[in-house]
KOLVEX-45424 format. One line per 4 residues: number of its first residue (from 1); their letters; for each residue x, z, y of C-alpha. Coordinates in nm, 2 decimals. Example, Ala and Ser with C-alpha at 12.3 -4.5 7.8 and 13.67 -1.06 7.14 Angstrom:
BEGIN
1	AS	1.23/0.78/-0.45; 1.37/0.71/-0.11
END
This chain:
BEGIN
1	MKTK	-1.05/3.73/-3.69; -1.22/3.40/-3.68; -1.40/3.50/-3.36; -1.07/3.57/-3.19
5	LFLP	-0.94/3.22/-3.26; -1.28/3.06/-3.18; -1.32/3.19/-2.83; -0.98/3.06/-2.70
9	LIGA	-1.05/2.73/-2.86; -1.38/2.70/-2.68; -1.22/2.81/-2.35; -0.94/2.55/-2.39
13	LVFS	-1.20/2.28/-2.47; -1.41/2.36/-2.16; -1.10/2.38/-1.94; -0.98/2.04/-2.06
17	QTLM	-1.32/1.88/-2.00; -1.33/2.02/-1.65; -0.98/1.89/-1.58; -1.06/1.54/-1.72
21	AQFH	-1.37/1.52/-1.50; -1.14/1.56/-1.20; -0.88/1.30/-1.32; -0.93/0.92/-1.33
25	VGFK	-0.69/0.63/-1.35; -0.78/0.27/-1.27; -0.67/-0.07/-1.15; -0.73/-0.26/-0.83
29	GGAN	-0.66/-0.59/-0.64; -0.75/-0.75/-0.32; -0.64/-0.92/0.01; -0.38/-0.82/0.26
33	IVKI	-0.43/-0.94/0.62; -0.10/-0.86/0.78; 0.12/-0.95/1.08; 0.47/-0.86/1.17
37	DGVS	0.52/-0.77/1.54; 0.83/-0.88/1.72; 0.96/-1.15/1.95; 1.05/-1.37/1.66
41	FKDE	0.71/-1.38/1.50; 0.38/-1.55/1.59; 0.11/-1.30/1.70; -0.13/-1.39/1.42
45	FKYG	-0.25/-1.23/1.09; -0.17/-1.40/0.77; -0.32/-1.35/0.42; -0.15/-1.21/0.12
49	YHLG	-0.26/-1.02/-0.19; -0.21/-0.69/-0.37; -0.25/-0.58/-0.74; -0.18/-0.25/-0.90
53	GFAE	-0.31/0.08/-1.03; -0.42/0.42/-0.90; -0.50/0.77/-1.01; -0.75/1.02/-0.87
57	IGLG	-0.66/1.38/-0.91; -0.92/1.64/-0.81; -0.83/1.92/-0.57; -1.16/2.10/-0.56
61	DKFQ	-1.50/1.98/-0.46; -1.41/1.78/-0.15; -1.05/1.67/-0.18; -0.85/1.44/-0.41
65	LQPE	-0.49/1.32/-0.43; -0.47/0.94/-0.49; -0.13/0.80/-0.57; -0.10/0.43/-0.62
69	VLWN	0.15/0.17/-0.73; 0.09/-0.18/-0.58; 0.25/-0.52/-0.58; 0.20/-0.63/-0.22
73	QVST	0.27/-0.98/-0.08; 0.31/-1.01/0.29; 0.32/-1.34/0.47; 0.42/-1.41/0.83
77	SLDS	0.50/-1.71/1.06; 0.81/-1.74/1.27; 0.77/-1.82/1.64; 0.99/-2.08/1.81
81	NYKH	1.16/-1.78/1.98; 1.33/-1.70/1.65; 1.57/-1.99/1.71; 1.66/-1.87/2.05
85	VYQN	1.71/-1.50/1.96; 1.90/-1.57/1.64; 2.06/-1.91/1.72; 2.38/-1.82/1.54
89	VFNS	2.21/-1.73/1.21; 1.91/-1.96/1.19; 1.96/-2.21/0.92; 1.64/-2.41/0.87
93	DQST	1.31/-2.53/1.01; 1.12/-2.29/0.79; 0.83/-2.13/0.96; 0.66/-1.91/0.69
97	VKLN	0.82/-1.61/0.54; 0.68/-1.43/0.22; 0.79/-1.08/0.14; 0.70/-0.90/-0.19
101	YLSI	0.69/-0.52/-0.18; 0.64/-0.25/-0.44; 0.42/-0.02/-0.24; 0.35/0.35/-0.32
105	PLLL	0.07/0.50/-0.11; 0.02/0.88/-0.15; -0.33/0.94/-0.01; -0.54/1.24/0.05
109	NYKL	-0.91/1.17/-0.01; -1.19/1.36/0.15; -1.54/1.32/0.01; -1.75/1.27/0.32
113	IGNF	-2.09/1.19/0.15; -2.08/1.33/-0.20; -1.88/1.10/-0.42; -2.02/0.78/-0.25
117	LVLQ	-1.82/0.77/0.08; -1.46/0.89/0.08; -1.21/0.89/0.37; -0.85/0.83/0.29
121	AGPQ	-0.52/0.89/0.48; -0.15/0.93/0.40; 0.19/0.77/0.39; 0.30/0.46/0.21
125	FGIL	0.65/0.38/0.10; 0.74/0.02/0.04; 1.04/-0.12/-0.15; 1.13/-0.49/-0.07
129	LNQD	1.17/-0.66/-0.41; 1.26/-1.01/-0.29; 1.27/-1.22/0.01; 1.35/-1.57/0.13
133	KTLL	1.72/-1.56/0.21; 1.74/-1.91/0.36; 1.67/-1.76/0.70; 2.04/-1.67/0.73
137	QNGG	2.34/-1.90/0.68; 2.54/-1.63/0.50; 2.26/-1.55/0.26; 2.24/-1.20/0.40
141	DAFK	1.92/-0.99/0.43; 1.70/-1.04/0.73; 1.46/-0.76/0.63; 1.54/-0.40/0.54
145	KGDF	1.49/-0.30/0.18; 1.23/-0.04/0.27; 0.92/0.01/0.49; 0.75/0.33/0.58
149	SMVG	0.38/0.31/0.69; 0.08/0.53/0.75; -0.25/0.44/0.59; -0.61/0.52/0.69
153	GAQI	-0.93/0.40/0.56; -1.25/0.45/0.36; -1.38/0.39/0.01; -1.73/0.33/-0.12
157	RISA	-1.78/0.44/-0.48; -2.06/0.31/-0.70; -2.02/0.46/-1.05; -1.67/0.34/-1.16
161	IRLT	-1.64/0.07/-0.89; -1.41/0.14/-0.59; -1.45/-0.08/-0.28; -1.18/0.01/-0.02
165	GRYI	-1.09/-0.09/0.33; -0.77/0.03/0.50; -0.56/-0.01/0.81; -0.18/0.01/0.76
169	VGLN	0.07/0.05/1.04; 0.44/0.03/0.98; 0.65/0.30/1.15; 1.00/0.18/1.11
173	NIND	1.20/-0.12/1.22; 1.23/-0.36/0.93; 1.48/-0.60/1.10; 1.81/-0.59/0.91
177	IDNQ	1.99/-0.84/1.13; 2.05/-0.63/1.44; 1.87/-0.40/1.68; 1.80/-0.68/1.93
181	DKWK	1.44/-0.73/1.82; 1.23/-0.46/1.65; 1.00/-0.58/1.37; 0.71/-0.37/1.25
185	SQGF	0.42/-0.46/1.02; 0.06/-0.38/1.06; -0.26/-0.50/0.89; -0.57/-0.46/0.69
189	QVSL	-0.62/-0.43/0.32; -0.95/-0.49/0.13; -0.97/-0.42/-0.24; -1.19/-0.39/-0.54
193	GLAL	-1.10/-0.14/-0.81; -1.23/0.00/-1.13; -1.18/0.36/-1.24; -1.15/0.41/-1.62
END
């Protein structure tokens, strides 16, 4: 009778150890180098930052699913064309805009060279948390509440350390004033993370 209980217990222990070996959580932070394309913005990249957490879920020997939750700060500079395009709603001489997003990338990882070099790709969903509303006289929103992007990049892993470089391109128009000028984000993200 004891043998019948002992074998399932050993099996469950081995299964849980295998599952835990393919599951990690961690935290990360780094720099955003982003620009917003559109007639109203300067054609230059500006620096921001990101902080958050991630999980790595094993899907066999070569693949992993990596969901993340990040606080992303995006900065951009207005061009002088902004006053001409939106002369009826422009309210100040402000030239810098900072946007804070809650970003949720859902990445598929492919282990290219063992567990050392990993390629990453997938969608990213962004929720605008706050913005500078002084751009509009009526206090309305200049930017849409959400952004949808595609992410591609690579990650170097040294033990529990994760060094990541990514390119992110926005796919939807984030201009919430009108359809006169399409605004899309693009940029690079460099981060350092630690898997626990």
